[in-house]
All heavy atoms as an XYZ file, in Angstrom:
951
protein
N      20.477     23.216     62.260
C      21.725     23.521     62.904
C      22.258     22.274     63.609
O      23.445     22.035     63.612
C      21.495     24.670     63.885
C      22.744     25.338     64.325
S      23.796     26.055     63.045
C      22.748     27.213     62.255
N      21.349     21.526     64.220
C      21.768     20.300     64.903
C      22.326     19.271     63.916
O      23.226     18.517     64.244
C      20.597     19.696     65.690
C      20.194     20.532     66.867
C      21.255     20.477     67.921
N      20.902     21.356     69.023
C      21.771     21.863     69.864
N      23.044     21.588     69.736
N      21.384     22.647     70.828
N      21.800     19.260     62.701
C      22.311     18.337     61.688
C      23.747     18.675     61.326
O      24.577     17.793     61.134
C      21.431     18.365     60.432
C      20.026     17.841     60.637
C      19.083     18.912     61.160
O      19.429     20.104     61.132
O      17.993     18.552     61.623
N      24.034     19.976     61.230
C      25.403     20.385     60.945
C      26.337     20.005     62.087
O      27.467     19.567     61.858
C      25.466     21.901     60.699
C      24.771     22.397     59.433
C      24.785     23.917     59.396
C      25.436     21.832     58.196
N      25.864     20.180     63.320
C      26.668     19.805     64.478
C      26.913     18.296     64.499
O      28.001     17.843     64.870
C      25.989     20.258     65.759
N      25.938     17.509     64.091
C      26.099     16.057     64.040
C      27.139     15.656     62.993
O      27.810     14.632     63.129
C      24.762     15.390     63.740
N      27.286     16.477     61.946
C      28.282     16.214     60.909
C      29.663     16.719     61.305
O      30.603     16.636     60.506
C      27.862     16.866     59.584
C      26.650     16.191     58.975
O      26.381     15.026     59.330
O      25.972     16.838     58.152
N      29.792     17.292     62.497
C      31.098     17.731     62.976
C      31.382     19.206     62.756
O      32.489     19.674     63.020
N      30.412     19.970     62.263
C      30.602     21.404     62.047
C      30.160     22.123     63.321
O      29.030     21.938     63.772
C      29.785     21.896     60.836
C      30.227     21.161     59.580
C      29.931     23.402     60.660
C      29.351     21.382     58.386
N      31.046     22.929     63.916
C      30.684     23.603     65.165
C      29.503     24.557     64.988
O      29.391     25.262     63.983
C      31.939     24.379     65.545
C      33.038     23.822     64.711
C      32.407     23.209     63.505
N      28.610     24.559     65.977
C      27.424     25.422     65.943
C      27.841     26.881     65.880
O      27.284     27.672     65.109
C      26.528     25.153     67.175
C      25.396     26.163     67.251
C      25.972     23.746     67.124
N      28.844     27.267     66.671
C      29.286     28.664     66.706
C      29.764     29.123     65.331
O      29.470     30.242     64.902
C      30.394     28.842     67.739
N      30.510     28.289     64.623
C      30.995     28.649     63.284
C      29.839     28.784     62.301
O      29.791     29.704     61.490
C      31.942     27.573     62.780
C      33.375     27.854     62.637
C      33.751     29.227     62.308
C      35.252     29.307     62.496
N      35.741     30.627     62.576
N      28.904     27.849     62.361
C      27.744     27.888     61.461
C      26.939     29.165     61.685
O      26.521     29.823     60.722
C      26.847     26.681     61.686
O      27.559     25.493     61.473
N      26.725     29.506     62.941
C      25.959     30.717     63.250
C      26.698     31.970     62.811
O      26.086     32.929     62.347
C      25.648     30.770     64.745
C      24.662     29.702     65.225
C      24.611     29.688     66.738
C      23.290     29.943     64.644
N      28.019     31.958     62.949
C      28.811     33.115     62.515
C      28.697     33.299     61.004
O      28.522     34.413     60.524
C      30.270     32.905     62.913
C      31.159     34.092     62.608
C      32.608     33.831     63.016
O      32.995     32.708     63.328
N      33.387     34.883     63.002
N      28.747     32.213     60.259
C      28.613     32.282     58.799
C      27.233     32.798     58.411
O      27.084     33.604     57.487
C      28.881     30.896     58.163
C      28.478     30.878     56.698
C      30.341     30.517     58.321
N      26.204     32.360     59.137
C      24.837     32.780     58.841
C      24.512     34.171     59.366
O      23.498     34.756     58.996
C      23.840     31.775     59.428
C      23.875     30.386     58.795
C      23.003     29.426     59.574
C      23.444     30.453     57.345
N      25.342     34.706     60.260
C      25.122     36.052     60.779
C      24.212     36.099     61.996
O      23.611     37.137     62.269
N      24.105     34.988     62.719
C      23.281     34.942     63.933
C      24.183     34.801     65.152
O      25.248     34.176     65.090
C      22.315     33.755     63.900
C      21.277     33.849     62.835
C      21.336     33.033     61.722
C      20.225     34.745     62.940
C      20.377     33.113     60.732
C      19.256     34.831     61.963
C      19.338     34.016     60.851
N      23.717     35.335     66.263
C      24.462     35.165     67.505
C      24.071     33.833     68.143
O      22.980     33.313     67.923
C      24.170     36.313     68.470
O      22.844     36.243     68.929
N      24.990     33.296     68.955
C      24.688     32.040     69.642
C      23.534     32.221     70.618
O      22.676     31.351     70.756
C      25.924     31.541     70.396
C      26.971     30.993     69.477
C      28.097     30.355     70.227
N      28.308     30.986     71.531
C      29.313     30.724     72.333
N      30.196     29.834     71.983
N      29.447     31.339     73.495
N      23.506     33.380     71.273
C      22.447     33.642     72.244
C      21.073     33.600     71.576
O      20.133     32.982     72.076
C      22.662     34.985     72.914
C      21.569     35.343     73.898
C      21.732     36.744     74.460
O      22.598     37.493     74.039
N      20.884     37.095     75.399
N      20.964     34.256     70.420
C      19.687     34.274     69.710
C      19.278     32.871     69.267
O      18.104     32.492     69.349
C      19.770     35.204     68.512
N      20.253     32.094     68.813
C      19.943     30.730     68.374
C      19.433     29.877     69.524
O      18.408     29.194     69.408
C      21.167     30.067     67.748
C      20.985     28.596     67.531
C      20.122     28.130     66.552
C      21.647     27.668     68.324
C      19.930     26.767     66.359
C      21.463     26.310     68.137
C      20.608     25.860     67.150
N      20.126     29.916     70.645
C      19.715     29.075     71.771
C      18.395     29.554     72.381
O      17.605     28.744     72.860
C      20.826     29.002     72.817
C      21.989     28.155     72.345
C      23.244     28.701     72.150
C      21.806     26.806     72.067
C      24.298     27.923     71.704
C      22.856     26.022     71.610
C      24.098     26.589     71.430
O      25.124     25.812     70.980
N      18.148     30.847     72.315
C      16.851     31.356     72.788
C      15.739     30.867     71.868
O      14.676     30.441     72.311
C      16.878     32.883     72.833
C      15.628     33.488     73.412
C      15.712     35.006     73.503
O      16.813     35.530     73.727
O      14.666     35.643     73.327
N      15.990     30.915     70.557
C      14.997     30.437     69.599
C      14.782     28.933     69.752
O      13.659     28.437     69.664
C      15.444     30.743     68.173
C      14.557     30.101     67.155
C      13.362     30.565     66.699
C      14.786     28.849     66.506
N      12.824     29.671     65.792
C      13.688     28.609     65.659
C      15.800     27.912     66.551
C      13.585     27.480     64.870
C      15.695     26.777     65.768
C      14.588     26.573     64.940
N      15.862     28.202     69.990
C      15.755     26.755     70.123
C      14.907     26.367     71.339
O      14.143     25.407     71.290
C      17.156     26.149     70.249
C      17.149     24.643     70.198
C      18.550     24.087     70.276
O      19.354     24.557     71.093
O      18.815     23.160     69.497
N      15.005     27.158     72.405
C      14.215     26.880     73.596
C      12.736     27.182     73.378
O      11.870     26.507     73.929
C      14.742     27.701     74.775
N      12.435     28.205     72.570
C      11.044     28.599     72.316
C      10.933     29.051     70.862
O      11.016     30.230     70.561
C      10.633     29.731     73.273
C       9.162     30.028     73.195
O       8.391     29.265     72.624
N       8.757     31.158     73.750
N      10.752     28.112     69.916
C      10.805     28.464     68.492
C       9.665     29.367     68.011
O       9.823     30.079     67.034
C      10.761     27.117     67.777
C      10.315     26.130     68.766
C      10.580     26.689     70.115
N       8.540     29.371     68.692
C       7.427     30.235     68.292
C       7.142     31.187     69.450
O       6.847     30.753     70.564
C       6.162     29.401     67.975
C       5.018     30.306     67.595
C       6.447     28.422     66.854
N       7.214     32.489     69.163
C       6.969     33.462     70.222
C       5.476     33.522     70.557
O       4.619     33.107     69.764
C       7.451     34.845     69.799
O       6.628     35.369     68.782
N       5.178     34.059     71.719
C       3.777     34.201     72.130
C       3.022     35.106     71.176
O       1.854     34.871     70.862
C       3.699     34.749     73.551
C       4.217     33.751     74.581
O       4.210     32.536     74.288
O       4.612     34.196     75.672
N       3.705     36.162     70.698
C       3.063     37.095     69.772
C       2.726     36.409     68.448
O       1.638     36.593     67.900
C       3.975     38.307     69.541
C       3.439     39.353     68.615
C       2.221     40.011     69.215
N       1.825     41.139     68.402
C       1.302     42.227     68.876
N       1.093     42.367     70.160
N       0.964     43.213     68.092
N       3.646     35.611     67.919
C       3.378     34.885     66.676
C       2.229     33.895     66.860
O       1.390     33.735     65.980
C       4.627     34.150     66.203
C       5.707     35.078     65.698
O       5.382     36.232     65.356
O       6.880     34.649     65.647
N       2.215     33.219     67.991
C       1.143     32.261     68.299
C      -0.206     32.976     68.353
O      -1.190     32.526     67.770
C       1.461     31.570     69.617
C       0.535     30.464     69.973
C      -0.472     30.508     70.885
C       0.510     29.150     69.432
N      -1.123     29.298     70.953
C      -0.533     28.439     70.072
C       1.275     28.494     68.465
C      -0.826     27.123     69.768
C       0.973     27.179     68.175
C      -0.062     26.510     68.815
N      -0.228     34.122     69.039
C      -1.454     34.909     69.161
C      -1.895     35.443     67.794
O      -3.082     35.420     67.458
C      -1.236     36.054     70.136
O      -2.346     36.896     70.183
N      -0.929     35.933     67.002
C      -1.252     36.432     65.659
C      -1.847     35.335     64.781
O      -2.777     35.576     64.002
C      -0.009     37.015     64.975
C       0.340     38.401     65.463
O      -0.459     38.999     66.218
O       1.417     38.909     65.081
N      -1.323     34.123     64.896
C      -1.836     33.015     64.090
C      -3.287     32.707     64.460
O      -4.142     32.529     63.573
C      -0.965     31.777     64.281
N      -3.591     32.668     65.756
C      -4.968     32.402     66.185
C      -5.898     33.556     65.796
O      -7.040     33.332     65.375
C      -5.024     32.160     67.693
C      -4.477     30.831     68.079
N      -5.188     29.663     67.925
C      -3.284     30.473     68.596
C      -4.459     28.650     68.327
N      -3.296     29.110     68.746
N      -5.407     34.777     65.927
C      -6.211     35.943     65.563
C      -6.473     35.973     64.055
O      -7.581     36.286     63.618
C      -5.493     37.217     66.005
C      -6.216     38.536     65.798
C      -7.540     38.544     66.550
C      -5.340     39.675     66.280
N      -5.476     35.618     63.263
C      -5.658     35.565     61.811
C      -6.692     34.513     61.444
O      -7.547     34.754     60.578
C      -4.319     35.267     61.112
O      -3.383     36.295     61.436
C      -4.489     35.220     59.605
N      -6.644     33.357     62.085
C      -7.644     32.314     61.814
C      -9.047     32.794     62.164
O     -10.004     32.543     61.415
C      -7.315     31.041     62.592
C      -6.129     30.315     61.999
O      -5.780     30.509     60.851
N      -5.509     29.478     62.804
N      -9.176     33.503     63.286
C     -10.493     34.034     63.669
C     -10.965     35.074     62.652
O     -12.141     35.106     62.277
C     -10.419     34.646     65.068
N     -10.054     35.921     62.188
C     -10.412     36.942     61.184
C     -10.824     36.293     59.872
O     -11.767     36.748     59.215
C      -9.243     37.901     60.971
N     -10.148     35.229     59.485
C     -10.496     34.518     58.248
C     -11.896     33.934     58.353
O     -12.689     34.018     57.410
C      -9.446     33.433     57.926
C      -8.143     34.093     57.478
C      -9.959     32.467     56.877
C      -6.971     33.131     57.350
N     -12.230     33.359     59.504
C     -13.573     32.803     59.701
C     -14.638     33.894     59.621
O     -15.685     33.701     59.004
C     -13.651     32.073     61.037
C     -12.914     30.754     61.053
C     -13.442     29.784     60.006
O     -14.672     29.652     59.863
O     -12.605     29.160     59.333
N     -14.388     35.028     60.244
C     -15.345     36.144     60.203
C     -15.502     36.654     58.780
O     -16.610     36.907     58.306
C     -14.902     37.270     61.155
C     -15.055     36.811     62.608
C     -15.684     38.548     60.906
C     -14.428     37.732     63.616
N     -14.383     36.781     58.071
C     -14.430     37.270     56.688
C     -15.106     36.259     55.775
O     -15.790     36.642     54.824
C     -13.004     37.576     56.203
C     -12.976     38.331     54.920
N     -12.840     37.705     53.707
C     -13.064     39.653     54.664
C     -12.842     38.615     52.753
N     -12.981     39.800     53.303
N     -14.934     34.978     56.060
C     -15.575     33.936     55.251
C     -17.094     33.989     55.401
O     -17.834     33.767     54.439
C     -15.047     32.568     55.670
C     -15.528     31.443     54.765
C     -14.891     30.122     55.114
N     -13.469     30.198     54.833
C     -12.535     29.610     55.586
N     -12.873     28.910     56.639
N     -11.266     29.705     55.258
N     -17.568     34.309     56.617
C     -19.005     34.403     56.842
C     -19.624     35.558     56.075
O     -20.744     35.458     55.591
C     -19.283     34.579     58.337
C     -18.998     33.350     59.156
C     -19.081     33.631     60.645
O     -19.516     34.735     61.035
O     -18.699     32.739     61.428
N     -18.903     36.678     55.979
C     -19.402     37.840     55.242
C     -18.238     38.540     54.560
O     -17.547     39.361     55.167
C     -20.122     38.811     56.187
C     -20.933     39.850     55.434
O     -20.811     39.925     54.193
O     -21.697     40.583     56.079
N     -17.982     38.229     53.278
C     -16.828     38.786     52.574
C     -16.879     40.306     52.368
O     -15.886     40.895     51.961
C     -16.842     38.075     51.222
C     -17.726     36.903     51.385
C     -18.678     37.243     52.481
N     -18.019     40.906     52.642
C     -18.098     42.357     52.497
C     -17.405     43.077     53.649
O     -17.171     44.267     53.576
C     -19.564     42.793     52.415
C     -20.245     42.305     51.155
C     -21.702     42.732     51.101
O     -22.178     43.373     52.057
O     -22.350     42.417     50.102
N     -17.098     42.356     54.719
C     -16.456     42.965     55.874
C     -15.020     43.370     55.548
O     -14.235     42.578     55.053
C     -16.409     41.998     57.050
C     -17.673     41.903     57.856
C     -18.802     42.616     57.529
C     -17.731     41.093     58.968
C     -19.957     42.522     58.289
C     -18.875     40.993     59.731
C     -19.980     41.708     59.374
O     -21.121     41.622     60.122
N     -14.702     44.612     55.859
C     -13.329     45.075     55.811
C     -12.706     44.884     57.175
O     -13.309     44.329     58.093
N     -11.483     45.375     57.336
C     -10.774     45.130     58.591
C     -11.446     45.802     59.783
O     -11.372     45.297     60.898
C      -9.308     45.544     58.482
C      -9.064     47.026     58.535
C      -8.790     47.661     59.751
C      -9.102     47.800     57.387
C      -8.569     49.022     59.801
C      -8.874     49.149     57.437
C      -8.600     49.763     58.637
O      -8.372     51.105     58.694
N     -12.128     46.939     59.566
C     -12.778     47.615     60.694
C     -13.932     46.782     61.252
O     -14.092     46.642     62.457
C     -13.276     48.987     60.266
C     -12.146     49.962     60.041
C     -12.679     51.357     59.777
N     -11.590     52.283     59.626
C     -11.279     52.902     58.493
N     -12.001     52.678     57.414
N     -10.258     53.717     58.438
N     -14.737     46.218     60.362
C     -15.837     45.361     60.809
C     -15.305     44.065     61.407
O     -15.870     43.545     62.372
C     -16.797     45.065     59.664
C     -17.628     46.249     59.273
C     -17.465     46.858     58.042
C     -18.583     46.756     60.135
C     -18.220     47.957     57.684
C     -19.354     47.846     59.780
C     -19.175     48.450     58.549
N     -14.228     43.541     60.821
C     -13.617     42.336     61.384
C     -13.128     42.619     62.796
O     -13.322     41.815     63.710
C     -12.467     41.828     60.484
C     -11.684     40.720     61.169
C     -13.014     41.334     59.146
N     -12.508     43.788     63.010
C     -12.030     44.163     64.348
C     -13.200     44.258     65.331
O     -13.097     43.788     66.471
C     -11.279     45.489     64.289
N     -14.306     44.840     64.880
C     -15.487     44.933     65.745
C     -16.023     43.545     66.101
O     -16.394     43.282     67.241
C     -16.588     45.758     65.074
C     -16.227     47.235     64.947
O     -15.314     47.684     65.678
O     -16.854     47.914     64.121
N     -16.086     42.662     65.109
C     -16.576     41.305     65.355
C     -15.639     40.537     66.289
O     -16.091     39.778     67.138
C     -16.729     40.541     64.041
C     -17.901     40.995     63.207
C     -19.231     40.708     63.891
O     -19.425     39.587     64.410
O     -20.083     41.606     63.917
N     -14.336     40.750     66.134
C     -13.389     40.077     67.025
C     -13.572     40.529     68.469
O     -13.464     39.730     69.398
C     -11.947     40.341     66.569
C     -11.519     39.600     65.303
C     -10.183     40.136     64.806
C     -11.438     38.113     65.547
N     -13.855     41.815     68.640
C     -14.102     42.317     69.998
C     -15.370     41.712     70.589
O     -15.422     41.423     71.783
C     -14.182     43.839     69.994
C     -12.828     44.505     69.876
C     -12.907     46.019     69.960
O     -13.939     46.544     70.433
O     -11.933     46.664     69.570
N     -16.397     41.508     69.761
C     -17.642     40.938     70.287
C     -17.481     39.481     70.703
O     -18.214     39.011     71.564
C     -18.799     41.048     69.275
O     -18.456     40.339     68.086
C     -19.120     42.496     68.962
N     -16.525     38.774     70.088
C     -16.308     37.374     70.475
C     -15.223     37.226     71.539
O     -14.871     36.106     71.908
C     -15.990     36.472     69.256
C     -17.168     36.387     68.329
C     -14.727     36.900     68.558
N     -14.685     38.360     72.024
C     -13.796     38.283     73.169
C     -12.340     38.641     72.946
O     -11.558     38.585     73.876
N     -11.948     38.994     71.733
C     -10.564     39.395     71.491
C     -10.388     40.862     71.872
O     -11.175     41.697     71.476
C     -10.198     39.235     70.017
C     -10.001     37.827     69.589
C     -10.957     36.987     69.113
C      -8.774     37.106     69.588
N     -10.397     35.780     68.819
C      -9.056     35.824     69.092
C      -7.477     37.424     69.943
C      -8.069     34.856     68.960
C      -6.508     36.460     69.808
C      -6.801     35.194     69.323
N      -9.336     41.180     72.603
C      -8.968     42.569     72.902
C      -7.850     42.936     71.936
O      -6.686     42.587     72.141
C      -8.507     42.711     74.341
N      -8.221     43.619     70.860
C      -7.264     43.857     69.784
C      -7.524     45.226     69.157
O      -8.662     45.694     69.100
C      -7.377     42.722     68.733
C      -8.725     42.697     68.075
C      -6.273     42.785     67.720
N      -6.465     45.874     68.672
C      -6.618     47.186     68.038
C      -6.921     47.027     66.551
O      -6.620     45.996     65.942
C      -5.339     48.009     68.205
O      -4.295     47.464     67.431
N      -7.506     48.078     65.972
C      -7.799     48.042     64.537
C      -6.525     47.966     63.720
O      -6.491     47.350     62.667
C      -8.597     49.288     64.125
C     -10.060     49.199     64.411
C     -10.847     50.334     63.781
O     -10.269     51.148     63.040
O     -12.058     50.396     64.040
N      -5.464     48.607     64.201
C      -4.188     48.602     63.482
C      -3.633     47.182     63.367
O      -3.141     46.790     62.313
C      -3.190     49.513     64.209
C      -1.802     49.496     63.654
C      -1.729     50.201     62.341
N      -0.352     50.190     61.881
C       0.011     50.420     60.661
N      -0.898     50.715     59.766
N       1.265     50.390     60.317
N      -3.710     46.414     64.442
C      -3.227     45.033     64.405
C      -4.083     44.190     63.473
O      -3.566     43.376     62.695
C      -3.223     44.447     65.817
C      -2.631     43.064     65.902
C      -2.545     42.600     67.336
N      -2.048     41.246     67.425
C      -2.197     40.480     68.490
N      -2.809     40.950     69.564
N      -1.728     39.255     68.503
N      -5.391     44.392     63.525
C      -6.289     43.653     62.632
C      -6.011     44.034     61.188
O      -5.978     43.175     60.302
C      -7.771     43.904     62.997
C      -8.701     43.260     61.989
C      -8.060     43.391     64.394
N      -5.756     45.317     60.921
C      -5.417     45.757     59.562
C      -4.160     45.050     59.079
O      -4.118     44.548     57.951
C      -5.209     47.275     59.535
C      -4.636     47.738     58.234
C      -5.314     47.977     57.072
C      -3.263     47.977     57.936
N      -4.446     48.350     56.086
C      -3.167     48.359     56.596
C      -2.091     47.898     58.687
C      -1.958     48.668     55.982
C      -0.891     48.208     58.075
C      -0.837     48.592     56.743
N      -3.127     45.005     59.938
C      -1.864     44.364     59.559
C      -2.076     42.892     59.243
O      -1.618     42.393     58.202
C      -0.842     44.524     60.684
C       0.495     43.849     60.403
C       1.497     44.069     61.516
N       1.039     43.695     62.825
C       1.083     42.462     63.321
N       1.552     41.487     62.601
N       0.659     42.215     64.547
N      -2.793     42.190     60.100
C      -3.009     40.756     59.892
C      -3.905     40.481     58.687
O      -3.666     39.538     57.934
C      -3.587     40.127     61.153
C      -2.647     40.145     62.370
C      -3.373     39.633     63.602
C      -1.388     39.358     62.105
N      -4.933     41.323     58.500
C      -5.801     41.149     57.328
C      -5.032     41.421     56.037
O      -5.216     40.718     55.039
C      -7.018     42.065     57.422
S      -8.254     41.514     58.606
N      -4.164     42.407     56.060
C      -3.348     42.699     54.876
C      -2.421     41.532     54.566
O      -2.271     41.141     53.405
C      -2.534     43.971     55.092
O      -3.376     45.076     55.202
N      -1.789     40.975     55.595
C      -0.888     39.847     55.388
C      -1.632     38.619     54.887
O      -1.100     37.857     54.085
C      -0.155     39.513     56.686
C       0.868     40.541     57.091
C       1.453     40.285     58.476
O       0.958     39.452     59.234
N       2.491     41.019     58.808
N      -2.866     38.447     55.342
C      -3.659     37.282     54.939
C      -4.419     37.515     53.633
O      -5.034     36.595     53.100
C      -4.645     36.909     56.045
N      -4.413     38.748     53.123
C      -5.121     39.050     51.878
C      -6.621     39.185     52.046
O      -7.378     38.912     51.122
N      -7.068     39.595     53.230
C      -8.495     39.778     53.487
C      -8.873     41.226     53.233
O      -8.466     42.121     53.967
C      -8.831     39.406     54.933
C      -8.480     38.004     55.371
C      -8.797     37.824     56.842
C      -9.204     36.983     54.533
N      -9.636     41.462     52.194
C     -10.065     42.808     51.850
C     -11.555     42.815     51.585
O     -12.120     41.823     51.137
C      -9.321     43.317     50.604
C      -7.840     43.368     50.773
C      -7.025     42.397     50.231
C      -7.252     44.388     51.502
C      -5.659     42.432     50.394
C      -5.886     44.440     51.673
C      -5.089     43.462     51.114
N     -12.184     43.939     51.820
C     -13.603     44.096     51.574
C     -13.862     44.090     50.074
O     -13.059     44.582     49.285
C     -14.082     45.413     52.183
O     -15.386     45.705     51.754
N     -14.997     43.537     49.679
C     -15.368     43.573     48.270
C     -15.812     44.962     47.842
O     -15.915     45.257     46.669
C     -16.481     42.577     47.961
C     -15.997     41.173     47.877
C     -16.676     40.166     48.514
C     -14.869     40.845     47.166
C     -16.252     38.857     48.442
C     -14.424     39.551     47.087
C     -15.109     38.547     47.729
N     -16.089     45.819     48.805
C     -16.527     47.168     48.491
C     -15.411     48.176     48.661
O     -15.644     49.330     48.988
C     -17.706     47.569     49.382
C     -18.938     46.776     49.074
N     -19.643     46.913     47.905
C     -19.564     45.797     49.766
C     -20.657     46.074     47.906
N     -20.634     45.385     49.030
N     -14.186     47.758     48.424
C     -13.058     48.682     48.538
C     -13.178     49.739     47.447
O     -13.680     49.480     46.350
C     -11.741     47.934     48.397
N     -12.730     50.940     47.754
C     -12.800     52.030     46.797
C     -11.876     51.742     45.628
O     -10.704     51.448     45.806
C     -12.389     53.333     47.474
C     -12.495     54.535     46.589
C     -12.149     55.799     47.349
C     -12.270     57.000     46.465
N     -11.876     58.223     47.153
N     -12.421     51.802     44.429
C     -11.616     51.531     43.253
C     -10.899     52.804     42.832
O     -11.476     53.875     42.770
C     -12.484     51.018     42.115
C     -13.084     49.683     42.435
C     -13.782     49.100     41.259
C     -14.351     47.763     41.674
N     -14.859     46.987     40.613
N      -9.635     52.624     42.552
C      -8.835     53.755     42.104
C      -8.364     53.475     40.689
O      -7.984     52.364     40.366
C      -7.641     53.952     43.033
C      -8.049     54.408     44.399
C      -6.854     54.501     45.322
N      -7.166     55.180     46.549
C      -7.767     54.651     47.589
N      -8.175     53.418     47.537
N      -7.999     55.337     48.684
N      -8.401     54.490     39.872
C      -7.965     54.321     38.501
C      -7.450     55.624     37.947
O      -7.258     56.603     38.657
N      -7.236     55.624     36.675
C      -6.735     56.824     36.011
C      -7.815     57.896     35.944
O      -8.998     57.615     35.891
C      -6.312     56.488     34.584
C      -5.030     55.732     34.495
C      -4.711     55.518     33.035
C      -3.233     55.386     32.837
N      -2.904     55.297     31.426
N      -7.381     59.116     35.893
C      -8.249     60.266     35.623
C      -9.366     60.425     36.641
O     -10.516     60.643     36.286
C      -8.841     60.195     34.223
C      -7.815     59.958     33.146
C      -7.834     58.818     32.372
C      -6.816     60.886     32.928
C      -6.895     58.598     31.391
C      -5.854     60.670     31.953
C      -5.903     59.531     31.184
O      -4.957     59.333     30.227
N      -9.066     60.299     37.887
C     -10.110     60.455     38.879
C     -10.419     61.914     39.167
O     -11.464     62.229     39.689
C      -9.715     59.769     40.199
O      -8.472     60.306     40.638
C      -9.597     58.269     40.022
N      -9.487     62.810     38.816
C      -9.713     64.225     39.111
C     -10.231     64.998     37.909
O     -10.399     66.203     37.966
C      -8.444     64.871     39.663
C      -7.298     64.858     38.651
O      -7.443     64.193     37.608
O      -6.278     65.506     38.914
N     -10.471     64.312     36.781
C     -11.000     64.988     35.610
C      -9.953     65.800     34.868
O     -10.283     66.639     34.051
N      -8.703     65.574     35.118
C      -7.595     66.345     34.557
C      -7.530     66.307     33.047
O      -8.332     66.909     32.338
N      -6.577     65.591     32.503
C      -6.327     65.581     31.069
C      -7.459     64.946     30.279
O      -7.742     65.351     29.166
C      -5.023     64.844     30.771
C      -3.759     65.528     31.295
C      -2.564     64.628     31.048
C      -3.572     66.872     30.635
N      -8.130     63.991     30.845
C      -9.207     63.327     30.123
C     -10.338     64.310     29.821
O     -10.878     64.314     28.728
C      -9.743     62.151     30.918
C     -10.819     61.390     30.151
C     -11.426     60.276     30.965
O     -11.340     60.288     32.173
N     -12.035     59.327     30.288
N     -10.699     65.174     30.765
C     -11.797     66.107     30.528
C     -11.430     67.125     29.459
O     -12.288     67.555     28.689
C     -12.182     66.816     31.824
O     -11.092     67.562     32.321
N     -10.163     67.494     29.365
C      -9.728     68.413     28.309
C      -9.839     67.730     26.956
O     -10.330     68.316     25.991
C      -8.274     68.885     28.566
C      -7.740     69.661     27.377
C      -8.211     69.719     29.826
N      -9.416     66.454     26.869
C      -9.489     65.725     25.613
C     -10.933     65.510     25.190
O     -11.273     65.646     24.019
C      -8.769     64.383     25.744
N     -11.816     65.199     26.112
C     -13.228     64.999     25.800
C     -13.841     66.310     25.315
O     -14.600     66.330     24.341
C     -13.987     64.450     27.026
C     -15.484     64.476     26.802
C     -13.519     63.035     27.335
N     -13.517     67.409     25.965
C     -14.050     68.702     25.554
C     -13.557     69.079     24.166
O     -14.313     69.623     23.351
C     -13.651     69.784     26.562
N     -12.316     68.776     23.853
C     -11.772     69.100     22.532
C     -12.456     68.269     21.455
O     -12.782     68.782     20.376
C     -10.265     68.859     22.515
N     -12.700     66.985     21.717
C     -13.370     66.129     20.743
C     -14.825     66.525     20.551
O     -15.397     66.329     19.497
C     -13.304     64.673     21.198
C     -12.032     64.020     20.780
C     -12.072     62.524     20.985
N     -10.918     62.190     21.820
C     -10.962     61.561     22.966
N     -12.098     61.131     23.426
N      -9.879     61.333     23.649
N     -15.434     67.053     21.585
C     -16.842     67.422     21.506
C     -17.029     68.775     20.833
O     -18.150     69.239     20.687
C     -17.446     67.451     22.895
N     -15.923     69.418     20.428
C     -16.025     70.711     19.771
C     -16.311     71.841     20.726
O     -16.813     72.890     20.331
N     -16.011     71.658     21.971
C     -16.265     72.686     22.964
C     -15.113     73.680     23.017
O     -15.048     74.524     23.887
C     -16.503     72.056     24.332
C     -17.713     71.125     24.328
S     -17.918     70.256     25.861
C     -18.551     71.538     26.912
N     -14.203     73.555     22.113
C     -13.115     74.518     22.062
C     -11.975     74.079     22.930
O     -11.824     72.943     23.310
N     -11.253     74.890     23.158
C      -9.999     75.146     23.712
C      -9.191     74.128     24.464
O      -9.619     73.195     25.044
N      -8.019     74.458     24.296
C      -6.941     73.785     24.976
C      -6.562     74.631     26.171
O      -6.746     75.850     26.153
C      -5.766     73.729     24.005
S      -4.893     72.188     23.995
N      -6.038     74.053     27.220
C      -5.621     74.886     28.343
C      -4.538     75.869     27.911
O      -3.701     75.549     27.096
C      -5.068     73.880     29.356
C      -5.322     72.529     28.829
C      -5.820     72.651     27.456
N      -4.580     77.022     28.431
C      -3.577     78.041     28.113
C      -4.005     78.925     26.962
O      -3.219     79.737     26.477
N      -5.202     78.748     26.436
C      -5.719     79.621     25.394
C      -5.285     79.255     23.996
O      -5.476     80.013     23.064
N      -4.680     78.098     23.782
C      -4.264     77.681     22.428
C      -5.364     76.854     21.807
O      -5.685     75.777     22.270
C      -2.969     76.870     22.510
C      -1.803     77.723     22.933
C      -0.519     76.906     23.052
N      -0.392     76.509     24.451
C       0.018     75.345     24.883
N       0.355     74.420     24.029
N       0.103     75.072     26.149
N      -5.967     77.318     20.758
C      -7.037     76.575     20.071
C      -6.533     75.853     18.877
O      -5.789     76.173     18.098
C      -8.172     77.501     19.655
C      -9.105     77.797     20.808
O      -9.288     76.900     21.655
O      -9.621     78.904     20.851
């Protein structure tokens, strides 16, 4: 924004075109990184280190480990940060097709000569 102002383009006009208020811009300029973002970055780094030590840890174990090293943090926040960072347990439940035995079990039964189709049509 300062570069545009140096070229003679008014800051207010530039912000209006971009859809930002002057107040928000000057507040951001005074403090470009919020305390929450700063804290999230440090917490994410700590979670990455914990996950690197034991990749089997999911977000719940990571949250427990963070509490033991002194972080006061909720599981929900740890889940959000782990999701954003791509930290997942290697033992996550695998989901796939036909988990309830629906159509696949009918097809297997028909091929095995066990008879019937649902609804009584053979």
